[in-house]
Each structure stands twice: as C-alpha cells, then as structure tokens.
C-alpha positions in Angstrom: 24.5 -14.7 6.3 23.0 -15.4 3.0 21.1 -18.4 4.5 20.0 -16.3 7.4 18.5 -13.8 5.0 16.6 -16.5 3.0 15.4 -18.0 6.1 14.1 -14.7 7.4 12.5 -13.9 4.1 10.7 -17.3 4.1 8.6 -15.9 6.9 6.7 -13.8 4.5 5.2 -17.0 2.9 3.5 -17.6 6.2 1.6 -14.3 6.3 -1.2 -15.2 3.8 -1.7 -18.5 5.9 -2.1 -16.5 9.0 -4.3 -13.7 7.8 -5.6 -15.0 4.5 -4.6 -13.7 1.1 -7.9 -11.9 0.3 -7.5 -9.8 3.6 -4.0 -8.9 2.6 -5.1 -7.7 -0.8 -8.1 -5.9 0.5 -5.9 -4.0 3.0 -3.6 -2.9 0.2 -6.3 -1.3 -1.8 -8.0 0.2 1.2 -4.8 2.1 2.0 -4.7 3.9 -1.3 -7.3 6.6 -0.8 -5.4 8.0 2.2 -2.4 8.4 -0.1 -4.4 10.0 -2.9 -6.7 12.5 -1.1 -4.3 15.1 0.2 -2.7 15.8 -3.2 -5.9 15.0 -5.0 -7.6 17.8 -3.1 -4.9 20.1 -3.8 -5.0 19.5 -7.6 -8.9 19.4 -7.8 -9.5 22.7 -5.9 -6.5 24.6 -7.3 -8.0 23.9 -10.7 -11.6 24.4 -9.8 -11.2 27.7 -7.9 -8.2 29.0 -9.7 -6.4 29.6 -6.4 -3.5 27.5 -5.2 -4.2 29.0 -1.7 -7.6 27.4 -1.7 -6.1 24.1 -2.8 -3.6 24.3 0.0 -6.3 25.0 2.5 -8.3 22.1 1.4 -5.3 19.8 1.8 -4.6 21.4 5.1 -8.1 20.7 6.4 -8.0 17.1 5.3 -4.6 16.5 6.9 -5.1 18.3 10.1 -8.5 16.5 10.7 -6.9 13.1 10.0 -4.2 13.8 12.5 -6.7 14.9 15.2 -9.3 12.2 14.7 -7.1 9.1 13.9 -6.2 8.7 17.6 -9.8 9.1 18.6 -10.9 6.5 16.2 -8.2 4.3 17.7 -9.6 5.0 21.2 -13.1 4.1 20.2 -11.8 0.9 18.6 -10.0 -0.1 21.7 -13.2 0.4 23.6 -15.8 -0.9 21.2 -13.9 -3.0 18.8 -12.8 -2.6 15.1 -15.8 -3.9 13.4 -18.4 -1.8 15.2 -16.4 1.5 14.8 -14.9 1.1 11.3 -18.3 -0.1 9.9 -19.6 3.3 10.9 -16.7 5.4 9.9 -16.0 3.9 6.5 -19.4 4.7 5.0 -19.1 8.3 6.3 -15.8 8.6 4.5 -17.2 7.3 1.3 -20.1 9.8 1.5 -17.6 12.6 2.2 -15.4 11.8 -0.6 -18.3 11.8 -3.1 -19.3 15.2 -1.7 -15.8 16.4 -2.1 -15.8 15.3 -5.8 -19.0 17.0 -6.4 -17.7 20.1 -4.7 -14.8 20.2 -7.2 -17.2 19.7 -10.1 -19.5 22.6 -9.1 -16.4 24.8 -8.2 -17.4 25.1 -4.6 -15.4 27.5 -2.5 -15.5 28.8 1.1 -16.5 27.4 4.6 -18.7 24.6 3.2 -15.9 23.4 1.1 -13.5 23.3 4.0 -16.2 21.6 6.2 -16.4 18.8 3.7 -12.6 18.5 3.6 -12.5 18.3 7.4 -15.2 15.5 7.5 -13.3 13.6 4.8 -10.0 13.8 6.8 -11.7 13.0 10.2 -13.3 9.8 8.7 -10.2 8.7 6.9 -9.3 5.3 8.4 -5.6 4.7 8.9 -5.7 1.2 7.5 -2.1 0.3 8.3 -2.5 1.1 12.0 -5.4 -1.4 12.3 -3.8 -4.1 10.3 -0.9 -3.9 12.7 -3.2 -4.1 15.6 -4.8 -7.2 14.0 -1.4 -8.9 13.5 -0.9 -8.4 17.2 -3.8 -10.7 17.7 -3.2 -13.3 15.1 0.6 -13.7 14.8 1.7 -16.9 16.3 4.9 -15.6 17.8 7.1 -12.5 18.0 9.0 -13.5 14.9 5.9 -13.6 12.9 4.8 -10.3 14.3 8.0 -8.7 13.3 7.7 -10.2 9.8 4.2 -8.8 9.6 5.3 -5.4 10.8 8.0 -5.3 8.1 5.6 -6.3 5.5 3.1 -3.6 6.6 5.8 -0.9 6.5 6.7 -1.9 3.0 3.1 -1.7 1.8 2.8 1.7 3.5 6.0 2.9 1.7 4.9 1.7 -1.7 1.4 3.2 -1.3 2.9 6.5 0.1 5.1 6.8 -3.0 2.7 5.5 -5.6 -0.4 7.4 -4.3 0.7 10.8 -5.7 1.5 9.0 -9.0 -2.0 7.6 -9.2 -3.3 11.2 -8.7 -1.2 12.4 -11.6 -2.4 9.5 -13.9 -6.0 10.0 -13.0 -5.9 13.8 -13.5 -4.1 13.5 -16.8 -6.4 10.8 -18.1 -9.7 12.4 -17.1 -10.1 15.6 -15.2 -8.5 17.3 -12.1 -11.3 15.9 -9.8 -11.0 12.4 -11.1 -8.6 11.3 -8.2 -11.3 12.0 -5.7 -13.8 9.9 -7.6 -11.2 7.1 -7.7 -10.5 7.5 -4.0 -14.3 7.3 -3.3 -14.7 4.2 -5.3 -11.8 2.5 -3.5 -13.4 3.4 -0.2 -16.6 1.8 -1.2 -14.9 -1.3 -2.8 -12.1 -1.9 -0.4 -12.3 0.2 2.8 -15.9 -0.6 3.6 -15.4 -4.5 3.1 -12.2 -4.1 5.2 -14.3 -2.6 8.0 -17.1 -5.1 7.7 -14.7 -8.1 8.0 -12.7 -6.5 11.0 -12.4 -8.5 14.2 -14.7 -7.5 17.0 -11.9 -7.0 19.5 -8.2 -6.8 19.3 -6.1 -8.1 22.2 -2.2 -8.4 21.6 -1.0 -12.0 22.1 2.1 -12.4 20.1 4.6 -10.1 21.9 6.0 -12.0 24.8 7.1 -8.8 26.5 3.4 -7.7 26.8 2.1 -10.0 29.6 0.3 -7.9 32.2 -3.4 -8.7 32.8 -5.9 -6.7 31.0 -6.8 -3.6 33.2 -10.4 -3.1 34.2 -10.3 0.4 32.7 -8.5 1.2 29.4 -5.6 3.7 29.6 -6.4 7.2 28.8 -5.1 8.6 25.4 -2.6 10.8 27.3 -1.3 7.7 29.2 -0.8 5.8 25.9 0.8 8.6 24.1 3.3 9.2 26.9 4.3 5.5 27.0 4.9 5.5 23.2 6.3 9.0 23.0 9.7 7.9 21.7 8.0 6.0 18.8 5.8 9.0 18.1 8.7 11.4 18.0 10.6 9.0 15.7 7.5 8.8 13.3 7.0 12.6 13.3 10.7 13.1 12.4 10.4 10.6 9.6 7.5 12.4 8.3 9.3 15.8 8.5 12.2 14.1 6.8 9.9 12.9 3.9 8.3 16.4 3.6 11.5 18.4 3.7 13.2 15.9 1.3 10.4 16.2 -1.2 10.7 20.0 -1.0 14.5 19.9 -1.6 14.2 17.4 -4.5 11.5 19.5 -6.2 13.5 22.6 -6.0 16.9 21.1 -7.1 15.2 19.5 -10.1 13.7 22.9 -11.0 17.1 24.6 -10.5 18.7 22.1 -12.8 16.0 22.6 -15.5 14.3 19.2 -15.1 11.3 19.8 -12.8 9.5 16.7 -14.2 12.1 14.4 -12.9 11.6 15.3 -9.2 9.0 12.6 -8.6 11.2 9.9 -10.1 14.2 11.0 -8.0 12.0 11.1 -4.9 10.7 7.6 -5.7 14.3 6.2 -5.5 14.3 6.9 -1.8 10.9 5.1 -1.4 12.2 2.1 -3.3 15.3 1.9 -1.1 13.2 2.3 2.0 10.6 -0.3 1.0 13.3 -2.9 0.0 15.0 -2.6 3.4 11.7 -2.6 5.2 11.2 -6.0 3.8 14.6 -7.1 4.8 14.4 -5.7 8.2 13.0 -9.1 9.3 16.5 -10.6 8.7 18.1 -8.4 11.4 19.1 -10.6 14.3 17.2 -10.3 17.6 20.4 -9.6 19.3 20.4 -6.2 17.6 18.1 -4.4 19.9 15.4 -1.8 18.9 17.5 1.1 20.5 20.6 0.1 18.3 18.5 -0.1 15.3 17.1 3.5 15.8 20.6 4.8 16.5 22.1 3.2 13.4 19.1 4.2 11.2 19.3 7.9 12.3 23.0 8.1 11.9 22.8 6.6 8.4 20.1 9.1 7.5 22.1 12.0 8.8 25.4 11.1 7.0 23.8 10.3 3.5 21.4 13.3 3.6 24.4 15.4 4.3 26.1 13.9 1.3 23.0 14.7 -0.8 23.6 18.4 0.0 27.0 18.2 -1.8 25.6 16.7 -5.1 25.2 18.9 -8.1 23.1 16.7 -10.4 20.0 14.6 -10.2 21.7 11.3 -10.8 24.0 11.5 -7.8 21.1 13.0 -5.7 19.1 10.0 -6.6 21.9 7.7 -5.6 22.4 9.4 -2.2 18.6 9.3 -1.6 18.4 5.6 -2.6 21.1 4.8 0.0 19.3 7.1 2.6 16.2 5.0 2.1 18.2 1.9 3.0 18.4 3.3 6.6 15.0 4.8 6.6 13.0 1.6 5.9 14.2 -0.4 9.0 13.8 2.7 11.2 10.1 2.9 10.2 9.6 -0.7 11.0 11.4 -0.3 14.4 9.2 2.6 15.2 6.0 0.5 14.9 7.7 -2.5 16.8 8.7 -0.1 19.6 5.2 1.2 19.9 3.8 -2.3 20.0 6.1 -3.1 22.9 5.7 0.2 24.8 1.9 0.6 24.4 -0.1 -0.3 27.6 -2.5 -3.0 27.6 -5.8 -1.8 26.1 -4.1 1.0 24.2 -2.9 -0.8 21.0 -5.2 0.9 18.6 -4.5 4.4 20.0 -0.8 3.7 19.8 -0.9 2.6 16.2 -3.2 5.3 14.9 -1.1 8.0 16.8 1.9 6.8 14.9 0.1 7.2 11.7 -1.1 10.8 12.7 2.5 11.7 13.8 3.6 10.8 10.3 0.9 13.0 8.7 1.7 16.0 10.9 5.4 15.5 10.3 5.1 15.4 6.6 3.0 18.6 6.7 5.5 20.4 8.9 8.4 19.2 6.8 6.8 20.2 3.6 6.0 23.7 4.9 9.4 24.4 6.4 11.3 22.8 3.6 9.3 24.5 1.0 9.7 27.9 2.6 13.5 27.3 3.0 13.8 26.1 -0.6 11.9 29.0 -2.0 13.9 31.6 0.0 17.4 30.1 -0.1 17.4 27.2 -2.7 17.3 23.4 -2.6 20.3 23.0 -0.3 18.7 24.9 2.5 15.8 22.4 2.5 18.4 19.6 2.5 20.3 21.1 5.5 17.0 21.0 7.3 16.4 17.4 6.2 19.9 16.5 7.5 19.1 18.0 10.9 15.8 16.1 11.4 17.3 12.5 11.6 19.4 13.8 14.6 16.2 13.7 16.6 15.8 10.1 15.5 19.4 9.3 16.7 18.6 10.9 20.1 15.5 8.8 20.5 17.6 5.7 20.0 19.4 6.7 23.2 16.2 7.5 25.0 15.0 3.9 24.1 18.3 2.5 25.4 17.9 4.4 28.6 14.4 3.1 29.1 15.6 -0.5 28.3 18.4 -0.2 30.9 15.9 1.2 33.5 13.4 -1.7 32.9 16.2 -4.3 33.4 17.1 -2.9 36.8 
C-alpha cells in the first residue's frame, strides 16, 4: 500500500515536464485575485462607506456577475480558443480592478460602484477551469490527467483558504482598499501573461473515454450543463458546505469568546482537504467515480454531524480536519466526472460552470448558514452543513445509475 502511494505521488514530478514549471507558477499567482476580491470588496466598501450593507452588495455584485459570465467565457473559449478570448478579458479585469480600488479611495457609493463591481466579476477569469481544460490537451494518458486534476484541486483549495488571509494582511499593513490594489497588480503580472500564453484551441485527448469525433457544431450551453449536471450539483453542494461551515465556525468561535480563532479553525478543514486532494491520485482505478462520491458524501455527513456535538474549538478543529479528508477527494472527483461527462466541444463550458457552481454555492451557504447562526446559534448552521453533503451522497448514486446505463 505504501509503495502504491509513493508510486502515485511520483506522478506529480511529471507535471512540470508536461506543462512547464513557469506555467504552473504563473497559474498559481493568476488564481489569487479571484480568492481576494469578494472579501476585499466587502472590507474596502464597508470601511469607505461606513455601511456593511454596501459592502455586502458590492461583494454580491462581484460574485453574481462571476457566476453568470464564467460559463459564457467558457463558451466563447470553446468557440474561439483560450488565447483570443482570455487576452481580451484579462486586461478588462485589470482595468476594472484599478477602477474598483479608486472607487474605494474616493468613497464612491451607489449604482456606479455596483456597475464597476459587476464588470469586475464578469471579467474575472476562472483560472483553475482553464488550466484543467489545458491538461485535457497535453496530458499523456488518463493517469497523468488524474494527477493533474488532483494537483489543480489542491492549488484551488490552498488559494481559497489563503486568499482571505492575504486580504487581512494587506488591509492591516496598509489600508482597507489595499487588497484590491494587490489583486489588480496580480492580474497585470500573472493573469495577463497567463492569457497571452494560452493555447489557441483546447481539444481533450487524454481521456480514453472521450472518443467521439468532433461535432460540426459545438453543443449548446444547456446541453453541456445537462450532461455534467451531477458534477455541477456536487460542486454547488461543496460550495454550500464551505459557506455554511464558515458561518458555523465564526459563530461558535464568537460564542466561546475567541472570534479571532475562527479563521485558523476553518483553515484546518482546508488543510485536510488539500492534503487528500493531493493523495487522491493514489486511489485505485478500480474504485469508480460513483463510489468515491458516495464515500466522500457519507464521510462529510458523519464528521460534520460529530462537529455539532463538540463544545470547544480544539475538537471542532479536529472534526473539521477529518471532514476535509473526505472533501478533498470529492472535489477532485467532481472535476474528473465533468471531464468525462462533458460533450465534445464543451470542455471549457463544463469546467467554468463547475467553478461558477462553487461560487454560487458558497454565497448560498454563507447566507443561509449566517442567518441560521445569527437566529439560533452555531449548531443551527452546522445542522444545515450536515444536511448539504447528503445531496453529494445522492449524486453518487445518480452517477452509478448513469454508469450502469452506459454499460447496457
């Protein structure tokens, strides 16, 4: 078993040889703005306007615009290629972020502010989605593709967890609008070069299961979304789980008189999830995607339920760390399932839609979990967080049914 794990982990050494180390590093830094901007907008405009409602609306406009336009960007990429589309979108995002920073500096409020937020969100490039689409082109075989997807999920997890921390550091070190300036700088220095070095076209080659000829007309967005709907629901559920868990952790830390520890406790789940996302490549091929989802959903339900029963932050952190061990492989599996379910010519739409589903899920989970926590305490948010992975569990059975249908 130990040898199998080391053999599987050795596959990560091949990734820089396949994609190039500079590209891997560039993609990491290009992801960071998307993780910083939602909270960065909340902090900047709550401070500049003196209204947390305005800060919340600013974040809402950014997140909703990102969720709506990400699949559209994916559609345009499937049609025109990554380089042409991303090279146009990335500079728009840089300009919008500079405008957002200046808006915070001059204490702008009202419709113009929200319009800038919407443009910022609409032009936010889901880097992880497009790197996965690239791997579908350059990976040598399905095993390398699985390793690449595990790596990408780990990077997503780490950036997702560390992004808010970067906002806190930048705000404390300089001013409340500083995270927006940092994000704009990263877009200029990392996202724009990422776009300019993008491949012109992406056609999946590594997955043996995707063999039909390229259709004359690309599938519609609706067709693609229906094909990958189980993966979309899994990702939305993971997002809701993240959002509701964060609300529960924040409230519990406050109840226990240590609100500053909430971020650290929450980070433990991200650490567990990221670690297991890396190790997901060691899962034998004989363990099908449907079984991985079922086990992941079941584990999340069990250990989130046990989190409800804890009365201190140490044990809460331990339960969340264990929960993350089931969450990480489930996240990887969702992307792998989407790659296999996506119709030919719909890869970028599929991948960007998964990213959008996560964004929407986090927003919904945060809103519902926050409302429950405020009205009924931390445990109410955790009960909701316990119920969400049941949907993931059910999607595992849906995937199993689809698999049986395809075999007959």
